[in-house]
C-alpha positions as CSV (number, residue, x, y, z in Angstrom):
1,X,-45.3,29.0,10.5
2,X,-44.7,25.7,11.8
3,X,-47.8,23.3,12.6
4,X,-46.8,23.6,16.3
5,X,-47.5,27.2,16.3
6,X,-50.5,27.4,14.0
7,X,-52.0,24.7,16.2
8,X,-51.1,27.1,19.4
9,X,-53.1,29.7,18.0
10,X,-56.1,27.8,18.4
11,X,-55.6,26.5,21.8
12,X,-55.2,29.7,22.8
13,X,-58.6,30.9,20.5
14,X,-60.3,28.0,22.1
15,X,-59.1,28.7,25.4
16,X,-60.5,31.9,25.4
17,X,-63.8,31.0,24.8
18,X,-64.1,32.1,21.1
19,X,-66.3,30.3,18.8
20,X,-66.2,30.2,14.9
21,X,-69.4,30.2,13.2
22,X,-70.2,29.9,9.4
23,X,-71.7,32.4,8.1
24,X,-74.2,32.3,4.8
25,X,-72.6,33.7,1.8
26,X,-69.4,33.9,3.1
27,X,-67.2,31.6,1.2
28,X,-63.2,31.3,3.1
29,X,-63.5,32.8,6.7
30,X,-60.4,33.9,8.8
31,X,-59.0,33.9,12.5
32,X,-57.5,37.1,12.8
33,X,-54.9,37.5,15.9
34,X,-53.5,40.6,16.6
35,X,-49.8,40.4,16.8
36,X,-48.2,40.8,20.3
37,X,-51.1,39.8,22.4
38,X,-50.5,37.7,25.1
39,X,-52.9,35.2,27.1
40,X,-52.9,33.8,30.4
41,X,-51.6,36.7,32.6
42,X,-53.9,36.7,36.4
43,X,-56.0,39.8,36.9
44,X,-53.6,42.8,37.5
45,X,-50.7,41.4,36.4
46,X,-49.0,43.5,33.2
47,X,-47.3,41.1,30.6
48,X,-44.8,42.6,28.4
49,X,-45.4,42.5,24.9
50,X,-42.7,41.3,22.8
51,X,-44.0,42.6,18.6
52,X,-41.6,40.7,16.0
53,X,-39.8,43.3,13.8
54,X,-39.5,43.5,10.0
55,X,-36.8,42.2,8.5
56,X,-35.4,44.5,5.1
57,X,-36.9,41.8,3.1
58,X,-40.2,42.1,4.5
59,X,-39.9,45.8,4.4
60,X,-39.5,45.9,0.8
61,X,-42.2,43.4,0.4
62,X,-44.6,45.8,2.5
63,X,-43.7,49.2,0.6
64,X,-43.7,47.1,-2.9
65,X,-47.2,46.0,-2.1
66,X,-48.0,50.0,-1.5
67,X,-46.8,51.2,-4.7
68,X,-48.8,48.2,-6.1
69,X,-51.8,49.4,-4.7
70,X,-51.6,53.1,-5.7
71,X,-50.7,52.3,-9.4
72,X,-53.7,50.1,-9.6
73,X,-55.7,51.8,-12.5
74,X,-52.7,54.2,-13.0
75,X,-50.1,51.6,-14.5
76,X,-51.5,50.1,-18.1
77,X,-50.9,53.0,-20.5
78,X,-54.7,54.0,-20.1
79,X,-56.2,57.6,-19.2
80,X,-57.7,57.8,-15.3
81,X,-61.2,59.5,-15.1
82,X,-61.2,62.5,-12.2
83,X,-61.5,60.5,-9.0
84,X,-59.4,57.3,-9.8
85,X,-61.8,55.9,-11.8
86,X,-60.7,53.9,-15.0
87,X,-62.8,52.4,-18.1
88,X,-61.2,49.8,-20.1
89,X,-63.7,48.3,-22.3
90,X,-67.3,48.2,-23.2
91,X,-69.6,48.6,-19.6
92,X,-72.4,47.0,-22.2
93,X,-74.1,44.0,-20.7
94,X,-74.3,41.2,-23.6
95,X,-78.2,41.6,-23.3
96,X,-80.4,44.3,-24.2
97,X,-83.2,43.5,-21.6
98,X,-83.9,43.5,-18.0
99,X,-85.7,40.0,-18.0
100,X,-82.3,38.7,-20.1
101,X,-80.2,40.1,-17.5
102,X,-82.7,38.5,-14.6
103,X,-82.1,34.8,-16.7
104,X,-78.5,35.2,-17.0
105,X,-77.9,36.6,-13.1
106,X,-77.8,32.9,-11.5
107,X,-75.6,31.4,-13.8
108,X,-73.3,34.4,-13.5
109,X,-73.8,34.3,-9.8
110,X,-72.5,30.6,-9.6
111,X,-69.6,31.1,-11.9
112,X,-68.3,34.1,-9.8
113,X,-68.9,32.3,-7.1
114,X,-66.3,29.6,-8.1
115,X,-64.3,32.4,-9.1
116,X,-63.9,34.2,-5.9
117,X,-63.3,30.8,-4.0
118,X,-60.5,30.2,-6.0
119,X,-59.1,33.7,-5.7
120,X,-59.6,33.4,-2.3
121,X,-57.9,30.8,-1.7
122,X,-54.7,32.0,-3.7
123,X,-54.4,35.3,-1.8
124,X,-55.5,34.1,1.7
125,X,-58.5,36.3,2.0
126,X,-61.8,35.7,2.6
127,X,-64.6,36.2,-0.1
128,X,-68.5,37.1,0.4
129,X,-71.2,37.2,-2.8
130,X,-74.3,39.2,-2.1
131,X,-77.7,38.6,-3.5
132,X,-78.7,38.6,-7.0
133,X,-80.6,42.5,-7.3
134,X,-83.7,42.0,-7.1
135,X,-85.9,42.9,-10.1
136,X,-87.4,45.8,-8.4
137,X,-84.4,47.6,-7.5
138,X,-83.0,46.6,-10.9
139,X,-85.7,48.2,-12.6
140,X,-85.7,51.4,-10.2
141,X,-81.7,52.0,-11.0
142,X,-82.2,51.4,-14.7
143,X,-85.1,54.2,-14.5
144,X,-83.7,56.6,-11.9
145,X,-79.9,56.4,-12.9
146,X,-79.0,54.6,-16.4
147,X,-81.6,56.2,-18.6
148,X,-84.1,53.4,-19.2
149,X,-80.6,51.4,-20.0
150,X,-80.8,48.0,-19.1
151,X,-77.5,47.1,-20.8
152,X,-75.7,49.6,-18.5
153,X,-77.0,47.3,-15.1
154,X,-73.7,46.0,-14.3
155,X,-74.0,45.1,-10.8
156,X,-76.9,42.8,-10.9
157,X,-74.4,40.0,-9.8
158,X,-72.1,41.4,-7.2
159,X,-69.0,39.6,-4.4
160,X,-66.4,41.3,-2.3
161,X,-63.2,40.2,-1.1
162,X,-61.9,40.9,2.4
163,X,-58.2,41.0,3.1
164,X,-56.4,41.7,6.0
165,X,-53.5,43.3,4.7
166,X,-52.0,45.3,1.8
167,X,-50.0,43.1,0.4
168,X,-53.2,40.5,0.2
169,X,-55.3,42.8,-1.2
170,X,-52.7,43.2,-4.1
171,X,-52.7,39.5,-4.7
172,X,-56.1,39.9,-4.8
173,X,-56.6,42.0,-7.4
174,X,-53.1,40.2,-9.7
175,X,-55.4,36.6,-9.1
176,X,-58.9,38.5,-10.4
177,X,-57.2,40.5,-13.2
178,X,-55.2,36.7,-14.5
179,X,-58.6,35.0,-14.6
180,X,-61.5,37.6,-16.0
181,X,-61.4,40.6,-18.1
182,X,-61.2,43.7,-16.2
183,X,-64.0,46.3,-17.9
184,X,-63.9,49.0,-15.4
185,X,-61.1,49.7,-12.0
186,X,-62.1,53.0,-9.3
187,X,-59.0,53.0,-7.2
188,X,-60.2,54.4,-3.9
189,X,-56.6,53.5,-2.2
190,X,-55.4,56.2,-4.3
191,X,-58.7,58.8,-4.4
192,X,-60.4,57.9,-1.4
193,X,-64.1,59.2,-1.2
194,X,-64.8,62.5,1.1
195,X,-65.4,60.6,3.8
196,X,-62.2,58.9,3.6
197,X,-63.6,55.4,2.9
198,X,-61.2,53.2,0.7
199,X,-61.8,50.4,-1.7
200,X,-61.1,49.4,-5.0
201,X,-64.4,48.4,-6.9
202,X,-63.7,46.4,-10.0
203,X,-66.4,45.4,-13.1
204,X,-65.1,42.1,-14.5
205,X,-66.6,40.2,-17.2
206,X,-66.7,37.0,-16.4
207,X,-65.6,34.2,-19.2
208,X,-67.8,31.9,-19.5
209,X,-71.4,33.1,-18.9
210,X,-70.0,37.1,-20.5
211,X,-71.8,39.1,-18.3
212,X,-70.1,41.9,-16.6
213,X,-70.3,41.9,-12.4
214,X,-68.9,44.2,-9.6
215,X,-66.5,43.1,-7.2
216,X,-65.4,45.6,-4.5
217,X,-61.6,45.0,-2.9
218,X,-61.8,45.6,0.9
219,X,-59.2,46.2,3.8
220,X,-61.2,44.2,7.0
221,X,-60.9,47.1,9.5
222,X,-62.5,50.0,6.9
223,X,-64.9,47.3,5.6
224,X,-65.9,46.9,9.6
225,X,-66.1,50.9,10.0
226,X,-68.5,51.0,6.9
227,X,-70.9,48.5,7.5
228,X,-71.3,49.1,11.2
229,X,-70.3,52.9,12.8
230,X,-70.7,54.4,9.5
231,X,-73.8,53.3,8.4
232,X,-75.6,54.3,11.9
233,X,-74.3,58.0,11.1
234,X,-75.8,57.5,7.3
235,X,-79.0,56.6,8.5
236,X,-79.2,59.3,10.7
237,X,-77.7,61.5,8.0
238,X,-81.0,60.1,5.7
239,X,-83.1,60.1,8.5
240,X,-82.5,64.0,9.0
241,X,-82.7,64.9,4.9
242,X,-85.4,62.9,4.9
243,X,-87.6,64.7,7.8
244,X,-86.2,68.2,6.5
245,X,-87.5,66.8,2.1
246,X,-90.9,65.8,4.1
247,X,-91.9,69.3,6.0
248,X,-90.6,71.0,2.6
249,X,-87.7,73.1,4.0
250,X,-84.1,73.5,4.0
251,X,-81.9,71.9,6.9
252,X,-81.6,74.0,10.0
253,X,-78.4,75.3,11.7
254,X,-78.6,72.3,14.2
255,X,-79.5,69.3,11.4
256,X,-76.1,71.0,9.1
257,X,-74.2,70.7,12.5
258,X,-75.3,67.1,13.5
259,X,-74.4,66.3,9.8
260,X,-71.2,67.3,9.7
261,X,-70.9,65.7,12.9
262,X,-71.7,62.7,12.2
263,X,-69.4,62.9,8.5
264,X,-66.6,64.1,10.6
265,X,-66.3,61.4,12.9
266,X,-66.7,58.8,9.9
267,X,-63.8,60.5,8.4
268,X,-61.9,60.3,11.9
269,X,-62.4,56.1,12.0
270,X,-61.5,55.9,8.4
271,X,-58.2,57.6,8.8
272,X,-57.2,56.1,11.8
273,X,-57.9,52.6,10.4
274,X,-55.9,53.2,7.2
275,X,-53.0,54.8,9.3
276,X,-52.8,51.8,11.1
277,X,-52.5,49.9,8.0
278,X,-49.6,51.8,6.9
279,X,-47.9,52.1,10.1
280,X,-48.3,48.3,11.5
281,X,-47.3,46.3,8.0
282,X,-46.3,43.6,10.6
283,X,-50.0,42.0,9.7
284,X,-49.4,40.2,7.0
285,X,-46.4,38.8,8.4
286,X,-48.3,36.1,10.9
287,X,-49.9,33.0,8.5
288,X,-53.4,33.3,9.7
289,X,-55.0,30.1,9.8
290,X,-58.1,30.1,7.2
291,X,-61.8,28.4,8.1
292,X,-63.5,27.3,5.1
293,X,-67.5,28.3,6.0
294,X,-70.2,26.5,4.4
295,X,-71.8,27.9,1.0
296,X,-75.1,26.6,1.6
């Protein structure tokens, strides 16, 4: 993209009153401009929208990226488990107690943050770090889900990469796999959740700290649904089920219908977002100006 067009896009954003704010724990942030948007038309005036078209080479690039996305976790000689989960190597942490894990976590957090920053710049995506899991939550998970085995706690340190397009997401995976050991892959683009939610969930062993960490690869519009409308629906479902448990009764027909409606609504939103990525690959053709947010 020419320097003139880059500056024009930023000027358009400024003129429209947009603001760019740094978000804590977010590494590179992005400003996304949808293709074909025109500004400056008078009220009531319709402006023709001209969308760029894919060249044959760009179309091949997109199709190759889509195939590569579906192959993640399926093309390396290992056998995938049900649901697209692929275990590649030992999923045990290098230490055996929660105290030892908690003491290593800050070092691993810094290492993962540095890794995601490098990958985000290479793949042109945004990166986000989650806070270290608290000792209380970690102990609860060890007791409830891991049969008391602290070595099985693999998400004490977590981060995410958020892509604007399928090619960007595939590039993120490639860059990560070159810099850290893959331990487990869950490809939810190949095998979505019943709700229709899609992402790639990775366990990585960091080269310096040797700790296993969790990294999720998201498409931004799907991630926005998860953290917005679906989260609201999930909370409503939890409230309904919690009320029934507290009253020691089964769900009523009305409550079952409410839950079904919430889930159906989420599935519809996810499907619409996913189809948008498949039917509008032009998203990845426009270079997007990137801002580097403070990590302090």
